[in-house]
C-alpha positions as CSV (number, residue, x, y, z in Angstrom):
1,M,-12.1,13.0,-12.9
2,N,-8.9,13.7,-14.9
3,L,-6.3,12.6,-12.3
4,W,-3.7,14.8,-13.8
5,E,-5.4,18.4,-13.5
6,A,-6.6,16.8,-9.7
7,L,-3.1,16.9,-8.7
8,G,-3.0,20.7,-9.0
9,P,-0.9,23.3,-10.9
10,G,2.0,22.9,-8.2
11,I,2.7,19.4,-9.6
12,T,1.4,19.5,-13.1
13,S,3.6,22.8,-13.9
14,Q,6.7,21.3,-12.4
15,R,6.3,17.6,-13.7
16,P,4.7,17.6,-17.0
17,Q,7.0,14.9,-18.5
18,Q,5.4,12.4,-16.0
19,R,1.4,13.0,-17.3
20,S,1.9,9.8,-19.4
21,A,2.8,7.8,-16.5
22,L,-0.2,8.4,-14.4
23,P,-3.9,7.0,-15.1
24,R,-5.8,9.3,-17.4
25,A,-9.0,9.1,-15.1
26,L,-11.0,8.0,-12.3
27,F,-14.7,7.8,-12.7
28,V,-16.7,7.0,-9.6
29,G,-20.7,7.0,-10.4
30,S,-23.4,4.8,-11.5
31,D,-22.0,5.2,-15.0
32,A,-18.5,4.5,-14.2
33,A,-18.4,1.1,-16.2
34,P,-19.4,2.7,-19.4
35,Q,-17.0,5.5,-19.1
36,L,-14.2,3.0,-18.3
37,A,-15.1,1.1,-21.6
38,A,-15.3,4.3,-23.7
39,L,-11.8,5.4,-22.5
40,M,-10.0,1.9,-23.0
41,R,-11.5,2.3,-26.6
42,E,-9.3,5.2,-26.9
43,E,-6.2,3.6,-25.3
44,S,-6.5,0.3,-27.0
45,A,-5.0,-0.6,-30.6
46,G,-7.9,-3.2,-31.1
47,T,-11.0,-4.6,-29.7
48,R,-9.8,-7.6,-28.0
49,A,-10.0,-7.6,-24.3
50,A,-9.4,-10.0,-21.4
51,M,-11.6,-9.2,-18.3
52,V,-10.0,-10.7,-15.3
53,F,-11.8,-11.6,-11.8
54,D,-12.4,-13.8,-9.3
55,T,-15.6,-15.5,-7.9
56,R,-16.3,-12.8,-5.4
57,T,-15.5,-9.6,-7.6
58,G,-17.1,-11.3,-10.5
59,A,-20.4,-11.7,-8.7
60,A,-19.9,-8.2,-7.5
61,A,-19.5,-6.3,-10.7
62,G,-18.6,-8.6,-13.6
63,E,-21.9,-8.3,-15.4
64,A,-21.8,-4.5,-15.3
65,C,-18.2,-4.4,-16.4
66,G,-18.4,-7.0,-19.2
67,G,-21.4,-5.6,-20.6
68,A,-20.0,-2.2,-20.7
69,L,-17.0,-3.5,-22.6
70,R,-19.0,-5.3,-25.1
71,E,-21.6,-2.4,-25.7
72,A,-18.2,-0.3,-26.4
73,G,-17.4,-2.8,-29.0
74,F,-14.9,-4.9,-27.2
75,D,-14.7,-9.0,-27.8
76,V,-14.4,-9.9,-24.1
77,H,-12.4,-13.0,-23.1
78,E,-13.3,-13.8,-19.4
79,V,-10.7,-14.9,-17.0
80,L,-11.8,-16.5,-13.6
81,L,-8.7,-16.4,-11.4
82,P,-9.2,-19.6,-9.3
83,D,-9.0,-19.6,-5.6
84,H,-5.5,-20.4,-3.9
85,D,-5.7,-23.6,-1.7
86,G,-9.4,-22.7,-0.9
87,H,-9.1,-19.0,-0.3
88,S,-9.2,-15.9,-2.3
89,P,-6.2,-15.5,-4.8
90,V,-2.5,-14.1,-4.1
91,C,-0.6,-12.1,-6.1
92,D,2.9,-14.0,-6.3
93,D,4.8,-15.1,-9.1
94,T,3.2,-18.6,-9.3
95,T,-0.2,-16.9,-9.9
96,Q,1.2,-14.3,-12.3
97,A,2.7,-17.3,-14.4
98,W,-0.7,-18.7,-14.4
99,L,-2.6,-15.8,-15.5
100,R,-0.2,-14.8,-18.2
101,E,-0.9,-18.4,-19.6
102,A,-4.6,-17.9,-19.4
103,V,-4.7,-14.5,-21.1
104,P,-4.9,-15.0,-25.0
105,E,-3.7,-12.6,-27.5
106,V,-5.5,-9.4,-26.7
107,D,-5.1,-5.5,-27.0
108,T,-6.0,-4.9,-23.3
109,L,-6.7,-6.1,-19.8
110,V,-9.6,-5.0,-17.6
111,G,-9.7,-6.3,-14.1
112,V,-12.6,-6.4,-11.9
113,G,-11.6,-6.7,-8.2
114,S,-9.3,-4.8,-5.7
115,G,-5.7,-5.4,-4.6
116,V,-4.6,-8.8,-6.1
117,I,-6.6,-8.5,-9.2
118,S,-5.4,-4.9,-9.8
119,D,-1.6,-5.8,-9.2
120,L,-1.8,-9.1,-11.2
121,C,-3.5,-7.3,-14.3
122,K,-0.9,-4.5,-14.3
123,W,1.9,-7.1,-14.2
124,V,0.8,-9.1,-17.1
125,A,-0.4,-6.0,-19.0
126,F,3.3,-4.5,-18.5
127,E,5.0,-7.6,-19.6
128,L,2.8,-7.7,-22.8
129,S,3.0,-4.0,-23.4
130,K,-0.8,-3.8,-23.2
131,P,-2.8,-1.0,-21.6
132,A,-4.8,-2.1,-18.5
133,A,-7.8,-0.9,-16.4
134,I,-9.5,-1.7,-13.2
135,Y,-13.1,-1.8,-12.1
136,A,-12.6,-1.4,-8.4
137,T,-14.8,-3.3,-6.1
138,A,-13.5,-2.0,-2.8
139,A,-11.8,1.0,-1.4
140,S,-9.2,-1.2,0.0
141,M,-5.7,-0.2,-0.9
142,N,-3.9,2.6,-2.7
143,G,-2.3,0.4,-5.7
144,Y,-4.8,1.1,-8.1
145,S,-3.1,4.2,-9.6
146,A,0.5,3.3,-8.5
147,A,3.0,1.9,-11.3
148,N,4.5,-0.2,-8.6
149,V,3.3,-3.9,-8.3
150,A,3.8,-5.7,-4.9
151,P,4.0,-9.3,-5.3
152,S,5.7,-12.3,-3.3
153,I,8.6,-13.5,-5.1
154,A,10.0,-16.8,-3.6
155,G,8.1,-15.9,-0.7
156,V,9.5,-12.6,0.0
157,K,7.4,-9.4,-0.5
158,S,8.8,-7.5,-3.1
159,L,8.5,-4.3,-5.1
160,F,9.0,-3.3,-8.8
161,S,7.8,-1.0,-11.4
162,A,5.3,-1.8,-14.0
163,R,2.8,0.8,-15.5
164,A,-0.3,2.4,-13.7
165,H,-3.8,1.5,-14.8
166,R,-4.8,3.5,-17.8
167,V,-8.6,4.0,-16.2
168,I,-9.8,3.3,-12.8
169,A,-13.6,3.3,-12.3
170,A,-16.0,2.3,-9.4
171,A,-19.7,2.3,-8.8
172,P,-20.6,3.9,-5.3
173,A,-23.2,1.1,-4.5
174,V,-20.5,-1.6,-5.3
175,L,-17.9,0.1,-3.0
176,A,-20.5,0.6,-0.2
177,A,-21.5,-3.1,-0.5
178,A,-17.9,-4.4,-0.1
179,P,-17.2,-6.0,3.1
180,R,-16.4,-3.6,5.9
181,E,-13.1,-5.6,6.4
182,L,-12.3,-4.1,3.0
183,T,-13.2,-0.5,3.4
184,S,-11.3,-0.5,6.9
185,A,-8.1,-2.0,5.0
186,G,-8.1,1.2,3.0
187,L,-8.5,3.4,5.7
188,G,-5.5,1.6,7.2
189,D,-3.5,2.0,4.2
190,V,-4.2,5.8,3.7
191,I,-3.8,6.6,7.4
192,A,-0.4,5.3,7.0
193,K,0.8,8.3,5.3
194,A,1.0,10.2,8.2
195,V,3.8,8.0,9.5
196,S,5.3,7.2,6.3
197,T,5.8,10.7,5.0
198,A,8.1,11.2,8.4
199,D,10.1,8.2,7.1
200,W,10.3,9.6,3.5
201,K,11.6,13.0,4.9
202,M,14.1,11.2,7.4
203,N,15.8,9.7,4.1
204,E,16.1,13.0,2.6
205,L,17.6,14.3,5.7
206,L,19.9,11.3,6.2
207,F,20.7,10.1,2.7
208,G,19.6,13.1,0.5
209,E,16.9,11.1,-1.4
210,G,14.2,13.2,-2.9
211,F,11.4,14.7,-1.1
212,S,8.5,16.5,-2.5
213,P,6.3,18.6,-0.1
214,E,3.8,19.2,-3.2
215,V,3.4,15.3,-3.6
216,A,3.4,14.5,0.3
217,A,0.5,16.9,0.5
218,I,-1.6,15.4,-2.4
219,I,-4.4,13.8,-0.3
220,D,-4.6,16.3,2.4
221,D,-7.6,18.0,1.3
222,V,-9.5,14.8,0.5
223,E,-8.9,13.2,3.7
224,K,-11.1,15.8,5.2
225,R,-13.9,14.2,3.8
226,F,-13.8,10.9,5.6
227,L,-11.3,11.6,8.7
228,A,-13.4,14.1,10.4
229,E,-16.2,11.5,10.7
230,P,-15.0,8.1,10.2
231,E,-18.0,6.6,11.6
232,R,-19.6,7.1,8.0
233,L,-16.9,4.6,6.8
234,A,-18.4,1.8,9.3
235,E,-21.8,2.8,8.3
236,G,-21.0,2.3,4.5
237,D,-21.8,6.0,3.6
238,G,-21.5,5.8,-0.3
239,E,-20.1,9.5,-0.1
240,A,-17.5,8.7,2.6
241,V,-16.4,5.3,0.9
242,G,-16.0,7.2,-2.6
243,A,-13.8,9.9,-0.9
244,L,-11.7,7.1,0.7
245,L,-11.0,5.6,-2.8
246,E,-10.3,9.1,-4.2
247,A,-7.7,9.6,-1.5
248,L,-6.3,6.0,-2.0
249,V,-6.3,6.6,-5.9
250,L,-4.4,9.9,-5.4
251,S,-2.0,8.4,-2.8
252,G,-1.1,5.8,-5.5
253,C,-0.6,8.8,-8.1
254,A,2.0,9.9,-5.4
255,M,4.2,6.8,-5.5
256,T,3.9,6.7,-9.2
257,L,5.1,10.6,-9.5
258,I,8.3,9.6,-7.1
259,G,8.8,6.3,-8.7
260,S,8.8,4.4,-5.4
261,S,6.4,3.5,-2.6
262,M,8.0,6.1,-0.1
263,P,4.9,8.8,-0.3
264,A,2.9,6.1,1.4
265,S,4.7,3.3,2.7
266,G,7.4,3.1,5.5
267,G,8.1,1.0,8.7
268,E,4.3,0.6,9.4
269,H,4.1,-1.5,6.0
270,L,7.0,-3.6,6.7
271,I,5.4,-5.0,9.9
272,S,2.2,-6.0,7.8
273,H,4.6,-7.4,4.9
274,A,6.6,-9.5,7.7
275,L,3.3,-10.8,9.2
276,D,2.2,-11.6,5.6
277,M,5.3,-13.7,4.9
278,R,5.7,-15.4,7.9
279,A,2.2,-16.7,7.7
280,G,2.8,-17.8,4.0
281,A,6.0,-19.7,5.0
282,E,4.0,-21.4,7.8
283,G,1.0,-22.1,5.6
284,K,-1.1,-19.9,7.7
285,E,-3.9,-17.2,7.3
286,H,-3.2,-13.8,7.8
287,D,-5.5,-10.5,8.1
288,L,-5.8,-7.9,5.3
289,H,-2.9,-5.8,4.3
290,G,-4.5,-2.5,5.3
291,R,-5.9,-3.6,8.5
292,Q,-2.5,-4.7,9.5
293,V,-0.8,-1.4,8.4
294,G,-3.5,0.4,10.3
295,V,-2.8,-1.3,13.7
296,A,1.2,-0.8,12.7
297,T,0.6,2.8,12.2
298,I,-0.4,3.2,15.7
299,F,2.7,1.5,16.9
300,A,5.1,3.2,14.5
301,A,3.6,6.7,15.6
302,S,4.2,5.7,19.3
303,L,7.7,4.5,18.3
304,Y,8.5,7.9,16.6
305,A,7.5,9.7,19.7
306,R,9.6,7.5,21.9
307,V,12.5,7.8,20.0
308,L,12.5,11.5,19.2
309,A,11.8,12.3,22.6
310,Q,15.8,11.5,23.2
311,E,18.0,14.6,23.4
312,E,21.3,12.3,23.4
313,L,21.6,9.3,21.2
314,Q,23.6,6.2,22.1
315,L,24.0,4.7,18.7
316,H,23.8,0.7,18.1
317,A,25.0,0.1,14.5
318,E,24.9,-3.9,14.9
319,P,22.0,-5.2,13.3
320,L,19.6,-7.7,14.5
321,A,20.8,-11.1,13.6
322,L,18.6,-13.0,11.1
323,D,16.0,-15.2,12.6
324,R,16.3,-18.2,10.5
325,T,13.8,-20.3,12.6
326,G,11.2,-17.5,12.4
327,W,11.5,-16.6,8.8
328,G,11.6,-20.5,8.1
329,A,11.5,-21.6,4.4
330,I,12.1,-18.2,2.9
331,A,15.1,-17.5,5.4
332,N,17.7,-17.7,2.4
333,S,15.7,-15.0,0.3
334,V,15.3,-12.6,3.4
335,A,19.1,-13.0,3.9
336,E,19.7,-11.2,0.7
337,H,17.6,-8.0,1.7
338,H,19.1,-8.3,5.4
339,E,22.5,-7.9,4.2
340,K,21.5,-4.6,2.2
341,Q,19.5,-3.3,5.2
342,S,22.4,-4.0,7.6
343,A,24.7,-2.0,5.5
344,R,22.0,0.9,5.4
345,L,21.8,0.8,9.1
346,A,25.6,1.3,9.7
347,A,25.6,4.2,7.2
348,A,22.7,5.9,9.1
349,C,24.5,5.4,12.4
350,E,27.4,7.2,10.9
351,R,25.4,9.9,9.5
352,L,23.3,10.4,12.9
353,A,26.6,10.6,14.7
354,E,27.6,13.7,12.9
355,P,27.3,17.1,14.8
356,G,24.0,18.7,14.4
357,V,22.3,15.9,12.2
358,W,20.1,14.4,15.2
359,P,18.7,18.1,16.6
360,Q,17.8,18.8,13.0
361,L,16.1,15.3,12.5
362,R,14.1,15.9,15.8
363,E,13.1,19.3,14.9
364,T,11.9,18.3,11.4
365,L,10.0,15.0,12.2
366,Q,8.3,15.9,15.5
367,P,5.6,18.2,14.1
368,M,5.2,15.8,11.1
369,V,4.3,12.4,13.2
370,P,0.7,12.3,14.5
371,E,-0.4,11.1,18.0
372,A,-0.8,7.5,18.3
373,R,-3.8,7.9,20.2
374,W,-5.4,10.1,17.4
375,V,-4.6,7.2,15.0
376,K,-6.2,4.8,17.2
377,D,-9.2,6.8,17.7
378,V,-9.8,7.2,14.0
379,L,-9.6,3.4,13.2
380,E,-11.6,2.4,16.1
381,R,-14.5,4.9,15.1
382,A,-14.5,3.7,11.8
383,G,-14.6,-0.1,12.8
384,A,-11.1,-0.6,11.7
385,A,-8.5,-2.8,13.4
386,H,-6.9,-0.7,16.0
387,R,-5.8,-3.8,18.5
388,I,-3.5,-6.7,18.0
389,E,-6.2,-8.9,18.8
390,D,-8.3,-7.7,16.1
391,L,-5.8,-9.1,13.6
392,G,-6.1,-12.7,15.1
393,I,-2.4,-12.8,16.4
394,E,-0.7,-12.9,19.7
395,K,1.4,-9.8,20.8
396,G,4.6,-12.1,20.6
397,R,3.9,-12.4,16.8
398,F,3.2,-8.9,16.2
399,L,6.6,-7.9,18.2
400,W,8.4,-10.5,16.1
401,A,7.4,-8.3,12.9
402,V,8.2,-5.1,14.9
403,N,11.9,-6.5,15.3
404,N,12.4,-8.2,12.1
405,G,10.1,-6.6,9.3
406,A,13.0,-3.9,8.4
407,Q,15.1,-6.7,7.4
408,I,13.1,-7.0,4.1
409,R,14.0,-3.6,2.6
410,E,17.2,-1.6,2.3
411,R,14.8,1.6,3.0
412,F,15.7,3.3,6.4
413,T,12.4,3.6,8.5
414,S,11.0,4.3,11.9
415,L,11.7,0.6,12.7
416,D,15.4,1.1,11.7
417,L,15.6,4.4,13.5
418,A,14.3,2.9,16.7
419,W,16.8,0.0,16.5
420,A,19.6,2.3,15.8
421,T,18.8,4.7,18.7
422,G,18.2,1.5,21.0
423,V,14.5,2.1,21.7
424,L,13.9,-1.4,20.0
425,P,13.7,-4.2,21.0
426,G,13.2,-3.0,24.4
427,A,10.2,-0.6,24.0
428,G,8.0,-3.0,21.9
429,P,6.1,-4.6,24.8
430,E,5.4,-1.4,26.7
431,L,4.2,0.3,23.6
432,C,2.0,-2.6,22.6
433,A,0.5,-2.5,26.2
434,R,-0.2,1.3,26.2
435,Y,-1.6,1.7,22.6
436,L,-2.6,-1.9,21.0
437,R,-4.7,-3.6,24.0
């Protein structure tokens, strides 16, 4: 699939200058590895390739990808990314430094894996000014085609620009054989778009930030191929999982076109990031990002419904104080972001107090936000996490992430709006009891 053409004339005619920022192609099929290798020969200045994988992804697809690269004429240097404290590798500044040191002088990087492998390869390739590609082993997240990289820096979930993979490829049999938790995480990541688009539109209405209806609608048609029968994802149906990957890739393209994560990430993602960060600071395990995002999307949809039901506002510009005990060792790093978020909250309250702004916001956002019960039903039918207990945490920990997650981003989201209008923190326990039990 030529990804540029797949975006449709509404985008390609308006944004021709952005074509080079997007991946050239998505290949999903039994011959995906040879297709990736052939196209990367065109993208690379030479034939030296580093193939990056971990023990699990190497076992799933390393041989197929490595063999295809060699058949295409590449001299392949294999880099096994080690586990982190006995667990799967993570994408952070420490791991990136290790990988950059482990990669020799090469002409291209090819990752075999999903989220962590993908982001690390993009990150290192960008710093080395080399093209990168990914042979995906799971339909688990939307970062494959995004220029953004989302690592932890000094313990804080961060976001900065790199360059998207030039080629994305996957074999349906490998995708279908991936652990169901990974596929359900991909569904959680992509279903968040229904709520994050409202956050994006809200930022346009309040702060004049750019919003593109064409970009917001990129994955609408693809979603129909798996949302109508989400049970097929639970069954590992190859066609459904392939459609999910396509939606995730197109979602990543939307982020690359806009130059930020706003088309696919809002307050629901901040809840997941906060859970990740606190677990990391405490040396504890946490669930997959997309599974947490799915549960948080249910909550964010219910939160929007509660906020937008208000005809009159009682605004609260005072931010939630930084919880240094909860953030623990990373509190000082969070404090820098909290200061910016607090200023943004105050500015939003000033704007919301202006005549006519709140009625316009309500009228615009209400049709955009899905019913929380619909989100929950889709996730449940797909075998995905749809309750707090599915994430292996207590309700109190989830609510802590709801109340504190906004502090790590300046961007104004559903969490900030609920705080500004007085819905949070009071409504949190009730909404959890109603929708996340």
